[in-house]
C-alpha distance (Angstrom), angle and dihedral (degrees) to the residues before:
residue distance angle dihedral
M1 . . .
T2 3.83 . .
T3 3.82 124.3 .
K4 3.82 89.6 -112.0
S5 3.79 91.2 54.0
R6 3.78 91.3 49.6
I7 3.80 91.7 50.4
G8 3.82 89.8 48.8
I9 3.79 91.3 53.1
A10 3.80 91.1 49.1
I11 3.82 92.0 51.2
A12 3.80 91.8 48.3
L13 3.76 92.3 50.3
S14 3.80 92.2 47.3
T15 3.80 91.2 60.5
V16 3.78 94.6 56.0
A17 3.81 85.0 101.6
F18 3.74 149.5 -93.2
V19 3.81 89.8 -111.6
P20 3.78 140.5 142.3
A21 3.80 115.8 -97.0
S22 3.78 104.2 -131.4
H23 3.75 145.8 -155.8
A24 3.78 95.4 -155.2
Q25 3.77 120.7 -138.7
G26 3.77 90.8 -169.5
N27 3.80 118.5 -169.3
T28 3.79 96.5 -28.2
G29 3.80 92.1 124.1
D30 3.79 91.8 -112.1
V31 3.80 93.0 108.2
Y32 3.80 112.0 154.8
W33 3.82 98.9 166.2
R34 3.80 128.2 82.9
L35 3.81 119.0 -101.0
D36 3.80 127.0 -145.6
P37 3.84 116.0 168.3
S38 3.83 90.3 -163.3
V39 3.83 92.3 73.3
K40 3.80 121.2 77.3
S41 3.81 96.5 -151.9
C42 3.81 139.6 7.8
S43 3.81 104.4 -57.9
M44 3.80 139.2 -177.1
V45 3.83 108.1 -107.5
I46 3.80 125.2 150.3
D47 3.80 118.6 -125.8
P48 3.84 116.8 -143.0
S49 3.84 89.0 -121.2
L50 3.83 92.6 64.3
T51 3.82 108.7 124.5
Q52 3.79 129.5 -151.6
A53 3.82 91.3 -109.4
Q54 3.82 91.7 50.9
W55 3.80 90.5 47.2
K56 3.82 91.0 52.4
T57 3.81 91.4 50.2
F58 3.81 91.6 49.3
V59 3.82 92.8 49.3
Q60 3.80 91.4 47.3
Q61 3.80 95.1 48.9
V62 3.81 95.2 43.2
G63 3.81 86.7 48.5
A64 3.80 89.7 59.0
I65 3.80 94.3 41.9
S66 3.80 96.7 46.2
S67 3.80 101.9 38.0
Y68 3.80 110.4 125.9
K69 3.81 101.3 -96.5
S70 3.80 117.9 -140.2
L71 3.83 98.4 -136.8
A72 3.81 89.1 172.5
S73 3.78 140.4 76.1
T74 3.79 123.4 -117.0
E75 3.82 90.2 -89.4
P76 3.84 110.6 115.0
L77 3.80 123.9 -140.5
G78 3.80 93.7 -120.6
A79 3.80 129.2 -113.2
M80 3.83 113.6 -43.7
N81 3.79 94.2 -2.9
F82 3.80 118.5 131.3
S83 3.78 140.3 -159.1
V84 3.80 134.4 -170.9
G85 3.77 127.8 -175.5
F86 3.78 145.3 115.5
D87 3.78 138.6 -95.8
Y88 3.77 133.2 -156.2
G89 3.79 127.3 -155.2
R90 3.80 133.4 -173.3
T91 3.81 125.0 -164.7
P92 3.82 124.1 -178.7
V93 3.82 111.1 -139.3
D94 3.81 136.4 171.0
Q95 3.77 97.3 -108.4
H96 3.80 92.0 174.6
S97 3.80 81.4 74.3
L98 3.80 114.8 109.5
A99 3.80 87.4 -130.4
W100 3.83 87.1 72.5
I101 3.80 99.9 30.5
N102 3.82 92.3 54.9
T103 3.81 94.2 49.0
F104 3.84 99.4 48.3
V105 3.79 136.7 57.9
H106 3.82 127.2 -166.7
P107 3.80 132.7 -154.7
D108 3.80 96.5 -128.6
A109 3.79 145.4 -10.3
D110 3.81 91.5 -85.0
C111 3.81 92.4 64.2
P112 3.79 104.7 73.2
L113 3.77 128.0 170.6
G114 3.80 91.0 -114.5
D115 3.78 127.5 -160.4
A116 3.81 101.3 -77.2
V117 3.78 139.1 37.0
S118 3.80 113.7 -135.3
Y119 3.78 130.6 172.9
P120 3.83 142.6 162.4
A121 3.78 123.1 -137.9
L122 3.77 135.7 -168.0
R123 3.81 113.9 -125.9
A124 3.79 135.9 -176.1
K125 3.82 133.8 -174.3
M126 3.78 138.5 -170.9
G127 3.79 130.6 -163.9
V128 3.80 109.9 -127.1
S129 3.80 95.9 -179.0
G130 3.78 139.1 -16.9
D131 3.81 89.9 -73.8
I132 3.82 106.7 25.3
D133 3.81 130.6 74.5
V134 3.79 128.6 178.9
G135 3.79 124.5 -163.4
A136 3.78 147.5 170.2
Y137 3.78 138.1 -157.7
W138 3.79 138.3 -163.9
T139 3.76 138.7 -172.7
T140 3.78 135.8 168.9
A141 3.80 137.6 -174.5
P142 3.83 108.8 -127.1
K143 3.82 112.3 -126.7
A144 3.82 90.5 3.4
N145 3.80 126.9 97.5
Y146 3.80 102.6 -115.3
G147 3.77 146.1 68.6
M148 3.79 140.5 148.9
I149 3.78 136.9 -117.1
G150 3.78 125.6 -172.8
G151 3.79 146.1 171.5
E152 3.80 135.7 -156.1
V153 3.79 143.0 -169.2
K154 3.82 121.0 -163.0
Y155 3.81 125.5 -170.0
R156 3.79 122.3 -171.2
F157 3.80 103.1 -149.4
S158 3.81 98.4 173.4
R159 3.78 124.6 40.0
E160 3.79 123.1 -141.9
T161 3.79 119.3 -96.1
E162 3.77 130.9 -174.7
A163 3.78 90.0 -95.3
L164 3.82 103.1 31.3
P165 3.83 135.6 49.0
A166 3.78 123.7 -121.7
A167 3.79 118.2 -101.0
A168 3.79 133.1 -152.8
V169 3.78 141.0 175.3
R170 3.79 121.2 -141.5
G171 3.79 133.4 -169.0
S172 3.80 124.5 -167.0
V173 3.78 144.1 165.4
T174 3.82 131.1 -155.4
I175 3.81 123.2 -164.9
L176 3.81 127.9 -166.0
T177 3.81 113.1 -131.5
G178 3.78 135.8 -162.4
V179 3.84 100.4 22.5
S180 3.80 115.7 122.2
D181 3.82 97.6 -171.6
F182 3.81 97.8 60.3
D183 3.78 147.0 2.4
L184 3.81 122.7 -131.4
E185 3.81 130.7 -175.0
I186 3.81 130.6 174.1
Y187 3.81 118.1 -155.9
S188 3.81 115.6 -167.1
I189 3.79 139.5 -174.3
E190 3.78 122.6 -179.8
V191 3.77 145.8 170.9
L192 3.81 121.7 -146.8
I193 3.78 138.2 176.0
S194 3.79 130.1 -160.0
K195 3.80 140.8 179.8
T196 3.79 125.6 -153.9
I197 3.80 115.3 -128.8
G198 3.79 109.2 178.0
M199 3.82 107.4 -59.1
F200 3.80 92.0 -17.4
S201 3.80 129.7 84.4
P202 3.81 113.8 -167.5
Y203 3.80 112.0 -161.8
V204 3.80 140.1 -177.2
G205 3.78 130.4 -167.8
F206 3.78 150.0 160.8
R207 3.80 123.0 -127.2
G208 3.77 125.6 -164.7
N209 3.81 112.1 -157.4
L210 3.79 131.3 -170.7
A211 3.81 110.9 -160.0
V212 3.81 113.7 -164.2
G213 3.80 118.5 -167.7
T214 3.82 123.1 -177.0
E215 3.79 122.7 180.0
T216 3.81 114.1 -138.4
T217 3.79 101.9 -173.7
S218 3.81 134.6 95.5
K219 3.82 90.0 -136.2
V220 3.81 91.4 84.7
D221 3.80 138.0 20.5
L222 3.80 104.3 -142.2
A223 3.78 130.3 155.3
T224 3.79 120.0 -118.1
E225 3.80 110.7 -93.5
S226 3.83 117.9 -141.5
V227 3.79 103.9 -175.9
G228 3.77 127.8 -177.7
V229 3.79 111.8 -136.3
P230 3.83 114.8 -171.0
Q231 3.78 113.4 -160.1
G232 3.79 131.0 -175.1
Y233 3.77 121.6 -167.3
V234 3.78 144.8 -177.2
G235 3.77 128.1 -165.1
A236 3.77 149.5 140.7
S237 3.77 134.8 -129.3
C238 3.78 129.4 -158.3
S239 3.82 131.8 -161.3
L240 3.80 121.9 -150.6
W241 3.80 109.0 175.6
K242 3.86 104.2 -72.8
L243 3.79 93.4 -7.5
G244 3.80 124.7 90.0
L245 3.80 124.8 -167.9
A246 3.81 129.9 -174.5
A247 3.80 139.4 174.3
E248 3.79 126.1 -169.1
Y249 3.80 139.9 -180.0
D250 3.82 116.5 -154.5
I251 3.80 121.3 -162.3
A252 3.80 121.4 -154.2
Q253 3.82 137.0 114.7
V254 3.81 83.9 -50.0
N255 3.82 118.5 24.0
T256 3.80 126.3 -134.3
F257 3.78 132.3 -157.4
A258 3.80 113.0 -160.5
F259 3.78 138.4 171.2
A260 3.79 133.6 -172.0
I261 3.77 139.7 -162.6
E262 3.79 122.4 -163.7
F263 3.79 138.2 177.6
R264 3.81 117.3 -140.3
F265 3.78 128.2 -151.5
């Protein structure tokens, strides 16, 4: 398979959607989500009944779900090396919660919120120097009104020795796109360490996130929420020639399991 073919597959997979994974209740009459036939897919729309407490919970949980996951060890790509690939994350949430019901609408009774939020994203990275990588990621929900873009900078400040792991610091930002009722950004700083064992590199880290949500609609009068979201994580990456794989478990108010595949060149 050529590099162009691999990139094409990654892009196709990334557009599957940033959508809730659902256990549909169908037309049983037990419909707890809000319906709006004018939307084509589950979309982020504020209901006038949204309270400040519900808004804070939503911002906090989306901050944990949408923080820019590391999905890599401390090891940099190397100067002028590149990678492109996709990641996929799944986060169980209580979507019977009014924090989610009052921030989403659905086209019909067969499009429930579900019990977990799952989404793929396209990501790319470039090695700036022997110790610094920069990267970006993007995802969108086809036919819905929202997506995410993000950027990262990682600096390995301590190289691995026989006795000690490598250490790096990483800064990132994630921005919600396409939603008219509110703005949401997640700013993150983290420290991680990793140790190479053969082709594997187990890693562990701590990420401090600041999720900032600002409503932009006349339907409600809510204060901006700036919520700290601490997040610990553990994971492992693996290198197989030009292929990189990673899996990560992030622990916060809501927990996320994510994995990534990337092609390096």
